[in-house]
C-alpha positions as a Python dict, from the first residue, in 0.01 Angstrom:
ca = {
    (1, 'M'): (0, 0, 0),
    (2, 'E'): (-72, -338, 155),
    (3, 'I'): (257, -326, 345),
    (4, 'L'): (170, 11, 497),
    (5, 'R'): (-172, -121, 600),
    (6, 'K'): (-14, -423, 769),
    (7, 'F'): (243, -203, 940),
    (8, 'W'): (-26, 35, 1067),
    (9, 'N'): (-237, -257, 1189),
    (10, 'Y'): (64, -391, 1376),
    (11, 'L'): (131, -59, 1548),
    (12, 'T'): (-233, -14, 1647),
    (13, 'F'): (-335, -372, 1725),
    (14, 'K'): (-621, -422, 1967),
    (15, 'K'): (-592, -631, 2280),
    (16, 'D'): (-558, -996, 2200),
    (17, 'T'): (-866, -1189, 2306),
    (18, 'N'): (-662, -1508, 2331),
    (19, 'P'): (-620, -1581, 2706),
    (20, 'N'): (-309, -1791, 2642),
    (21, 'T'): (-81, -1491, 2584),
    (22, 'N'): (163, -1416, 2861),
    (23, 'S'): (333, -1101, 2982),
    (24, 'Y'): (655, -1179, 2794),
    (25, 'L'): (475, -1172, 2461),
    (26, 'K'): (305, -842, 2546),
    (27, 'T'): (637, -694, 2655),
    (28, 'M'): (803, -810, 2334),
    (29, 'H'): (532, -644, 2124),
    (30, 'G'): (570, -321, 2323),
    (31, 'I'): (946, -316, 2271),
    (32, 'N'): (901, -386, 1900),
    (33, 'K'): (657, -96, 1866),
    (34, 'L'): (898, 135, 2046),
    (35, 'S'): (1193, 35, 1828),
    (36, 'I'): (993, 79, 1507),
    (37, 'A'): (874, 422, 1620),
    (38, 'M'): (1230, 528, 1707),
    (39, 'F'): (1353, 406, 1368),
    (40, 'I'): (1085, 605, 1184),
    (41, 'I'): (1166, 917, 1386),
    (42, 'A'): (1536, 874, 1302),
    (43, 'L'): (1453, 839, 931),
    (44, 'V'): (1246, 1157, 941),
    (45, 'I'): (1529, 1345, 1114),
    (46, 'L'): (1784, 1219, 861),
    (47, 'A'): (1560, 1312, 570),
    (48, 'Y'): (1509, 1659, 717),
    (49, 'K'): (1884, 1710, 759),
    (50, 'C'): (1956, 1589, 407),
    (51, 'I'): (1695, 1815, 253),
    (52, 'R'): (1807, 2114, 456),
}
C-alpha cells in the first residue's frame, strides 16, 4: 500500500517551493508522468483484452 501512496504522491505532486529548480527538471517530471500514465493505460487495455 505504501508503494501506491508514493506513486500517487508522485503523480500529483504540488509545485516545488525550492527556487533552485530549473525548467529542465520540470520538463523531465512532466515527461515521466506522461510515460507512467501511458504505461498504466496500456496495462488496462491489455488486461481488458485478455479478460475478454
